[in-house]
N, C-alpha and C positions, 0 to 999 in steps of 0.2 A: 326604396332604399338607395343609399349611395354606395360607391365603391370603397374598398378599404384604403385605396390610395388617397381618397378625398377626406378621410375621417381623421379626427384627432381623438385622443384618449382623455376622458374625464375620470378622475380617480378620487375616491373617498375612502379614508381609513377611519374605522369606527369599531368599538367593542373588540379590538384586537384583530379585526378582519379588514381585508382590502377588497374594494369593489371597483371595477372598471367597466366603462361602456364606451362604445365607438360611435362618434357623432360628428356631423358637419360642424366645423368651427364657428361659423357665423350663427348657426342655430343654437349652438351651445351658449354663446354669449347672450343671445336673445333670451334664452331660457333663464339664465342667471339673473338677467335684469327684469324678468317678469314680463317681457315684451313679445314672447313667441305666441303666435296665433295660428300656426300651420298644423299640418298632420305629422305627428312624431315619426310615424313609419317612413315618411319621405326623407327624413334627415338623419337616420341612423344607418350604420353599416351592418348591424346584426341585432335582431330582436332577442338580445341575450345580455346577461350580466356576468362578468368574468371576475375571477380572483387575479388572474394574470392574462390579459387579452392577447399578448404576444404568444403565449404558450397555449392559449385556448382553455386554460384551467378555470373551473367554475367554483364559486364558494358553496358551502353547504346550504341547503334550503333552510336549515334551522337558523343560520346566521342571517339570512334574508328576513325571515320572520321576526327575529329579535330586533333588527335595526330598522326595518321598514314596515313591519306588520303585514307583509304580503310577499308572495313569491312571483307575482305577475311582473314580468320584465318591463312592460309598458308603464307600469306604475313606479317601478324602481328606477328606471333610467333617468327620468327628469329629476328625481330626488337626489341621485348621485351627482348630477350636473349642478343642481342648485347648491348643494351642501359641500361639494368637493372642489377640486382644482382641475383646470384644463391643462393637459400636458401637450406641448407641441415640440416637434423636432426643429432643428435649425433649418432644414430644407422646407418644412411646412411653414415656418415663420417667414422665410424669404418669399415663398410662393404667395402667401397671404398678403404680404406687404406689397409685392408687385401688382397683384390683382386690385388691391384697394387703392394703390397709387393711380392705376388706370381709371378706376371708377371716379376718383377725386378729380383728375384732369378732365374727364368727360363731363362731370357735373359742373365744374367751373366754366368750361368751354360753352356749355349749353346756356348758361345764365349770365355770363359776364360780358361786359362791353368795355371799349376804350373811350372814356369821356373826352379825350383830347383829339379823337379822330371821328367826330360826329357819331359817337356811340357805335362804331363799327365793332363787329365781333372779334375776339382774340382767337387766332388759330391755335389748335392744340399744341403745335410745336412751340409756340411762344410761351404758353403756360408751362410746358415741360421745362424749357430753358430757365424760365424765371423761378420756378420752384427749386431747381437745382442751384441757381445762383443764390437764392435766399437760404439755402441749406435746410429746407423743410423736409422732415422725415415723417412719412405716414406711419401711424401706429396700427399694426396689423390686428390688434385686439380691441380696437375701438371702431364703432360704426362710422362710415364715411361722413354721414350727415353731421356727426358731432365734431368733425375736424375741419369743416369748410370755413368757419369763421376764423380759426387760427391760421389756416392756409391763406386766406385773404389778407390778414394782418401781416403775414410774412411777405406777400406779393406786393403790397402797396408801395413799399420803398423801392421796389425794383421796376415795376411797370404801372402806368395809370390804369386802374381797373375799378369797376363797380358792378354790382348785381343790379339788373334792371329788367323790366317787362316792356314790351313794345306792342302797340296797337296798330294794326295795318288793315286798311280797306283794300279789297280787291274786287274788280269788276271783270266777270268772265263773259265773253261773247256768247250769244245764244247758241251758236254752233257747237260749243263745248260745254255749255252750262249743265246739261243733264248729268253727265258722268263726272265732270271736273269738280263741281261743287261738292259732290259726295266725298271726294278725296280731300279737298281743301278744308272743309269744315271740321275734319277730324284732327287737323294739325295743332289747334290750340283751343282756347275757350271762345266759342262763337258768341259775340256780344250782340250782334244784330245782323239781320239778313233781309233782303228785299228782292223780289223778282220785278224786273223792269218791263215796261210795256213792249219793248222790242225783243223780249225773251231772254235778255241777259240777266245774270245774277250778280248781286252785290252782297258781299259779306264783310263783316268787321270782326277780326280775330285778335285776341291777346295771347301772347306766348313769350317765353324767355327771349330776351333780346339777342342772345348769342346764337339763336337759331334762324336769324333773318336770311342768311344765304341759303340754308336748307329750304326755307319757305319759298323763296324766289325760284329755286331749282324745281320744286314741286309744281308751282304754278306754271312755269314755262313748259315743263314736261307735259302737263295735263292740257295745255291750251296752245301748244306749238308756238309759244312766245307771244300770243296775241292778247293776253290779258293785261289789264292795267292795274298797278298797285300804287298805294300812297300811304305813307306813314301818317297816322292820325295824331296830331299834337293835342287836340282838345276833344273831350268826350262828346261834345255836341257837333263836332266836325265830322262829316261823312262825305267821302268823295274819292276820287282816284287821281293818280298822277301818271 
């Protein structure tokens, strides 16, 4: 379950009765869209249905039976969310907007590059400033993934930007290959790997272009800076730089 501070109220008025439930705001939106596939008990603040959640008052069981054909809270809760309205306070709306703004910046930073600077990643601070300059406002009631395209449209007149994937080949010296390759291979999609006769390991990975610096940091950390990396421009091209 979640805390009361994290929950919003979903309210349904039907048959002259009011029904309220306390639920995580993102989960509530997913349930309304038919996209929720988690455990309901993990995203509610109370396994209960209220007439007035603030006062703790509960509706009569006869009302639950009449409207939902059941008194089981775990069956009634999603029905209230699906058929009712999600109520959020000004503070909750602001907190949701701030959180989704951070998620949006992180998603763009991970995937976006600057095509005018040899596809170098954009720092988060640059994305933050550009979104502010563009006047883009995150919708707290819409999933972040649904807002990325609109955010990119707003950013393009402000900064050169595009989403891209990068393919990088890395060669790890034999001294570090055993432990380092286990960490490196998890960073992205491992397209190809090969153990060399000298005991070194070569891997070719694809991942969002905005994560290049993070990848190089990981490789250097795992190999004391002795690995060689190379951006692969052609799928048939394998090597190191």
